[in-house]
KEKOLKE-343317 format. One record per residue (C-alpha): y, x, z. Coordinates in nm, 2 decimals, decimal comma. Each point is the difference from the previous one (the first is absolute). Layout:
BEGIN
((Y; X; Z))
...
This chain:
BEGIN
((9,25; 10,38; 7,70))
((-0,11; 0,36; -0,06))
((0,03; 0,25; 0,29))
((-0,03; 0,39; -0,01))
((-0,08; 0,12; 0,36))
((0,06; 0,37; 0,08))
((-0,10; 0,20; 0,31))
((-0,10; 0,35; 0,10))
((-0,35; -0,04; 0,17))
((-0,05; 0,11; 0,35))
((-0,24; -0,14; 0,27))
((0,25; -0,20; 0,19))
((0,13; -0,36; 0,05))
((0,25; 0,01; -0,28))
((-0,27; 0,04; -0,27))
((-0,23; -0,25; 0,17))
((0,29; -0,24; -0,03))
((0,06; 0,10; -0,36))
((-0,36; -0,08; -0,11))
((0,00; -0,32; 0,21))
((0,32; -0,11; -0,18))
((-0,13; 0,08; -0,34))
((-0,32; -0,21; 0,07))
((0,21; -0,30; 0,13))
((0,25; 0,01; -0,29))
((-0,30; -0,01; -0,24))
((-0,15; -0,31; 0,19))
((0,34; -0,17; -0,06))
((-0,05; 0,06; -0,37))
((0,23; 0,28; -0,06))
((-0,11; 0,30; -0,21))
((0,00; 0,32; 0,20))
((-0,05; 0,36; -0,11))
((-0,02; 0,25; 0,30))
((0,08; 0,37; -0,02))
((-0,13; 0,17; 0,30))
((0,07; 0,36; -0,06))
((-0,26; 0,23; 0,15))
((-0,24; -0,28; 0,10))
((-0,31; 0,18; 0,09))
((-0,17; -0,24; 0,26))
((-0,33; -0,15; -0,13))
((0,02; -0,30; 0,23))
((0,35; -0,11; -0,14))
((-0,09; 0,08; -0,35))
((-0,31; -0,21; 0,03))
((0,21; -0,27; 0,16))
((0,24; -0,01; -0,29))
((-0,27; -0,02; -0,25))
((-0,18; -0,29; 0,18))
((0,32; -0,19; 0,00))
((0,08; 0,04; -0,35))
((0,33; 0,18; 0,04))
((0,10; 0,23; -0,27))
((0,10; 0,35; 0,12))
((0,06; 0,36; -0,06))
((-0,02; 0,31; 0,21))
((0,23; 0,21; -0,20))
((0,24; 0,23; 0,18))
((0,23; 0,00; -0,31))
((0,12; -0,34; -0,03))
((0,24; 0,07; -0,30))
((-0,31; 0,12; -0,20))
((-0,13; -0,35; -0,01))
((0,31; -0,14; -0,14))
((-0,14; -0,07; -0,35))
((-0,30; -0,16; 0,16))
((0,20; -0,21; 0,24))
((0,27; -0,12; -0,24))
((-0,25; -0,23; -0,19))
((-0,02; -0,23; 0,34))
((0,37; -0,09; -0,04))
((0,06; 0,01; 0,39))
((0,25; -0,24; 0,14))
((0,03; 0,20; 0,33))
((-0,06; 0,35; 0,12))
((-0,07; 0,01; 0,38))
((-0,02; 0,35; 0,16))
((-0,11; 0,07; 0,36))
((0,02; 0,36; 0,03))
((0,28; 0,27; -0,02))
((-0,23; 0,20; -0,23))
((0,00; -0,28; -0,26))
((0,36; -0,11; 0,03))
((0,14; 0,22; -0,28))
((-0,28; -0,08; -0,24))
((0,06; -0,37; 0,07))
((0,38; 0,03; -0,07))
((-0,06; 0,18; -0,33))
((-0,25; -0,24; -0,12))
((0,24; -0,29; 0,11))
((0,29; 0,15; -0,20))
((-0,21; 0,06; -0,31))
((-0,16; -0,34; 0,00))
((0,29; -0,21; 0,13))
((-0,20; -0,12; 0,30))
((0,12; -0,06; 0,34))
((-0,12; 0,25; 0,28))
((-0,09; -0,12; 0,37))
((-0,07; 0,27; 0,25))
((-0,17; -0,07; 0,34))
((0,12; 0,25; 0,27))
((-0,29; 0,04; 0,23))
((0,15; 0,28; 0,22))
((0,34; 0,04; 0,18))
((0,03; 0,36; -0,11))
((0,00; -0,09; -0,37))
((0,13; 0,32; -0,15))
((0,13; -0,11; -0,35))
((0,27; -0,24; 0,10))
((0,21; 0,08; -0,31))
((-0,29; -0,09; -0,24))
((-0,09; -0,31; 0,24))
((0,37; -0,11; -0,06))
((-0,07; -0,01; -0,39))
((-0,27; -0,28; 0,05))
((0,07; -0,36; -0,08))
((-0,15; -0,12; 0,34))
((-0,12; 0,16; 0,31))
((-0,28; -0,15; 0,21))
((0,02; 0,11; 0,37))
((-0,30; -0,05; 0,22))
((0,19; -0,09; 0,33))
((0,35; -0,10; 0,12))
((0,05; 0,35; 0,14))
((-0,06; 0,15; -0,35))
((0,23; -0,26; -0,16))
((0,29; 0,09; 0,24))
((-0,04; 0,36; -0,06))
((-0,01; -0,02; -0,37))
((0,31; -0,23; -0,02))
((0,17; 0,26; 0,22))
((-0,08; 0,28; -0,23))
((0,02; -0,17; -0,34))
((0,27; -0,26; 0,07))
((-0,04; -0,33; -0,19))
((-0,05; 0,15; -0,35))
((-0,37; -0,08; 0,00))
((-0,14; -0,33; 0,15))
((-0,25; 0,05; 0,27))
((-0,26; -0,25; 0,11))
((-0,24; 0,01; 0,29))
((-0,37; -0,05; -0,12))
((-0,24; 0,12; 0,27))
((-0,34; 0,15; -0,06))
((-0,27; -0,27; -0,03))
((-0,36; 0,00; 0,12))
((-0,31; -0,20; -0,04))
((-0,04; -0,27; 0,27))
((-0,35; -0,01; 0,17))
((-0,14; -0,32; 0,13))
((0,08; -0,02; 0,38))
((-0,31; 0,13; 0,20))
((-0,11; -0,05; 0,35))
((0,13; 0,29; 0,21))
((-0,10; 0,14; 0,33))
((0,20; -0,15; 0,30))
((0,02; 0,37; 0,13))
((0,08; 0,25; -0,26))
((-0,24; 0,30; -0,01))
((0,04; 0,18; -0,33))
((0,31; 0,18; -0,13))
((0,04; 0,13; -0,35))
((0,27; 0,25; -0,08))
((0,07; -0,05; -0,37))
((0,26; 0,25; -0,13))
((0,09; 0,28; -0,23))
((0,04; 0,27; 0,25))
((0,31; 0,24; 0,02))
((0,09; 0,28; 0,24))
((0,27; -0,22; 0,17))
((-0,24; -0,28; 0,04))
((-0,31; 0,19; 0,13))
((0,13; 0,07; 0,36))
((0,07; -0,38; 0,04))
((-0,35; -0,09; -0,13))
((-0,16; 0,25; 0,22))
((0,18; -0,13; 0,31))
((-0,08; -0,37; -0,09))
((-0,37; 0,08; -0,06))
((-0,04; 0,20; 0,32))
((0,16; -0,28; 0,20))
((-0,22; -0,27; -0,16))
((-0,31; 0,19; 0,04))
((0,07; 0,04; 0,38))
((0,02; -0,38; 0,02))
((-0,33; -0,05; -0,15))
((0,10; -0,09; -0,36))
((-0,22; 0,10; -0,29))
((0,23; 0,19; -0,24))
((-0,05; 0,05; -0,38))
((0,22; 0,20; -0,25))
((0,01; -0,08; -0,36))
((0,20; 0,21; -0,24))
((0,08; 0,37; -0,04))
((0,01; 0,06; 0,38))
((-0,28; 0,21; 0,14))
((0,06; -0,03; 0,38))
((-0,13; 0,29; 0,22))
((-0,13; -0,25; 0,27))
((-0,37; -0,05; -0,07))
((0,02; -0,35; 0,16))
((0,20; -0,12; -0,29))
((-0,22; -0,11; -0,31))
((0,19; 0,10; -0,32))
((-0,06; -0,09; -0,36))
((0,18; 0,07; -0,33))
((0,25; -0,22; -0,17))
((-0,16; -0,30; -0,14))
((0,13; -0,24; -0,28))
((-0,14; -0,32; 0,16))
((0,09; -0,03; 0,37))
((-0,12; -0,34; 0,05))
((-0,35; 0,10; 0,17))
((0,18; 0,24; 0,22))
((0,27; -0,25; 0,11))
((-0,26; -0,28; 0,04))
((-0,16; 0,20; 0,29))
((0,33; 0,11; 0,16))
((0,20; -0,16; 0,27))
((0,32; 0,21; -0,01))
((0,12; 0,21; -0,28))
((0,25; 0,27; 0,03))
((0,24; 0,11; -0,27))
((0,32; -0,09; -0,20))
((0,11; -0,19; -0,33))
((-0,30; -0,13; -0,19))
((-0,24; 0,07; 0,27))
((0,17; -0,25; 0,23))
((0,00; -0,26; -0,26))
((-0,36; 0,05; -0,10))
((-0,09; -0,02; 0,40))
((0,20; -0,32; 0,02))
((-0,18; -0,15; -0,31))
((-0,34; 0,09; 0,16))
((0,07; -0,17; 0,33))
((0,05; 0,34; 0,18))
((0,28; 0,07; 0,23))
((0,20; 0,30; -0,14))
((0,18; 0,27; 0,21))
((0,30; 0,15; -0,18))
((-0,04; 0,38; 0,03))
((0,10; 0,27; -0,23))
((0,28; 0,25; 0,06))
((0,12; -0,24; 0,27))
((-0,15; -0,29; 0,22))
((0,09; -0,36; -0,02))
((-0,30; -0,15; 0,17))
((-0,22; -0,29; -0,11))
((0,12; -0,28; -0,23))
((0,07; -0,34; 0,15))
((0,19; -0,31; -0,02))
((0,32; 0,15; 0,18))
((0,03; 0,30; -0,21))
((-0,16; -0,06; -0,33))
((0,33; -0,08; -0,20))
((0,17; 0,31; 0,13))
((-0,30; 0,24; -0,06))
((-0,04; -0,15; -0,34))
((0,36; 0,07; -0,10))
((-0,08; 0,37; 0,06))
((-0,33; -0,03; -0,20))
((-0,21; 0,03; 0,33))
((0,10; 0,38; -0,02))
((0,08; 0,07; 0,37))
((0,35; 0,04; -0,09))
((0,13; -0,31; 0,18))
((0,00; 0,16; 0,34))
((-0,07; 0,36; -0,10))
((-0,17; 0,06; 0,33))
((-0,23; 0,29; 0,07))
((-0,34; -0,12; 0,11))
((-0,09; 0,10; 0,37))
((-0,33; -0,06; 0,17))
((0,18; -0,26; 0,22))
((0,12; -0,21; -0,30))
((-0,35; 0,02; -0,15))
((-0,18; -0,08; 0,32))
((0,21; -0,30; 0,06))
((-0,04; -0,13; -0,35))
((-0,37; 0,02; 0,00))
((-0,03; -0,15; 0,33))
((0,22; -0,28; -0,10))
((-0,22; -0,06; -0,31))
((-0,31; 0,02; 0,20))
((0,11; -0,24; 0,29))
((0,22; -0,24; -0,21))
((-0,08; -0,26; -0,25))
((-0,15; 0,22; -0,27))
((-0,14; -0,29; -0,21))
((0,34; -0,17; -0,01))
((0,17; 0,32; -0,12))
((-0,27; 0,06; -0,26))
((0,04; -0,36; -0,13))
((0,38; 0,04; -0,01))
((-0,04; 0,32; -0,20))
((-0,23; -0,14; -0,26))
((0,21; -0,32; -0,06))
((0,32; 0,20; -0,03))
((-0,17; 0,23; -0,26))
((-0,12; -0,30; -0,18))
((0,34; -0,16; -0,03))
((0,20; 0,31; -0,08))
((-0,21; 0,29; -0,14))
((-0,26; -0,14; -0,23))
((-0,01; 0,20; -0,33))
((0,02; -0,31; -0,21))
((0,33; -0,10; 0,16))
((0,14; 0,35; -0,05))
((-0,11; 0,01; -0,36))
((0,19; -0,32; -0,04))
((0,31; 0,14; 0,15))
((-0,03; 0,29; -0,22))
((-0,01; -0,22; -0,32))
((0,32; -0,15; 0,13))
((0,17; 0,34; -0,03))
((-0,14; 0,05; -0,33))
((0,13; -0,34; -0,13))
((0,36; 0,09; 0,11))
((0,00; 0,27; -0,26))
((-0,13; -0,19; -0,30))
């Protein structure tokens, strides 16, 4: 099977997933060609070359048509609103099915999305919303974002290190400031990784990284949403779901509900308060942290492994051939 993957590159979890998916599809002996428009990150470019994935950074997908036509693709799979229209145009010209993964609830090209042959939603919440807006004219299948699963590591009995791993926005920032202030008062060491530069000098910050494994290996608690939560669980950390809203830490009782909302904070839509944060951190510090860590790792291994997610994606492809 020959797959053309399309995305508009940004430093975010969506594109980390696309690159991981491309690599896993290649490992499963599919031919993959990736167009990542505006890809300008040297670490990701090097990673693609090391893994032998053919790719283009072109911002004008249609200009590549004569070059791409020779590959005789079986499926076009687009992951961005910016590459949806070119995907549809190429699909129509070549007579090739188009699959679109919708990564965001506020996907603004619903009319074009409705012209695809199959939609992949990354959560049950998104599937329900798309079905409401599009009706039943396009099949929608849930295939979540996948992550690499790290071997389980020995963790501290009492958590001490917290890492905030997020792409910051104006709406998120006050929530993270409150969380970090509360955690510092309780004696935690707090780090920030991403595009956030906290004003508090007691928080150590660093830029976005393409490989989070070394950071997660030294963390006990990880704060964020979506892919961050999955990566944290895969590394044996305990994630706290915090973005625009607060859902607290992931545990046996709430994991299925939080997963249905893509670990976004939209399950409860609570505003974080100092009391909520204090109680959660005290519970993690005084409870069975190792047990919760082991649960998170095992759950990620069973549900979020990128190899499994690639297989589920291939099943979608097979429906269209």
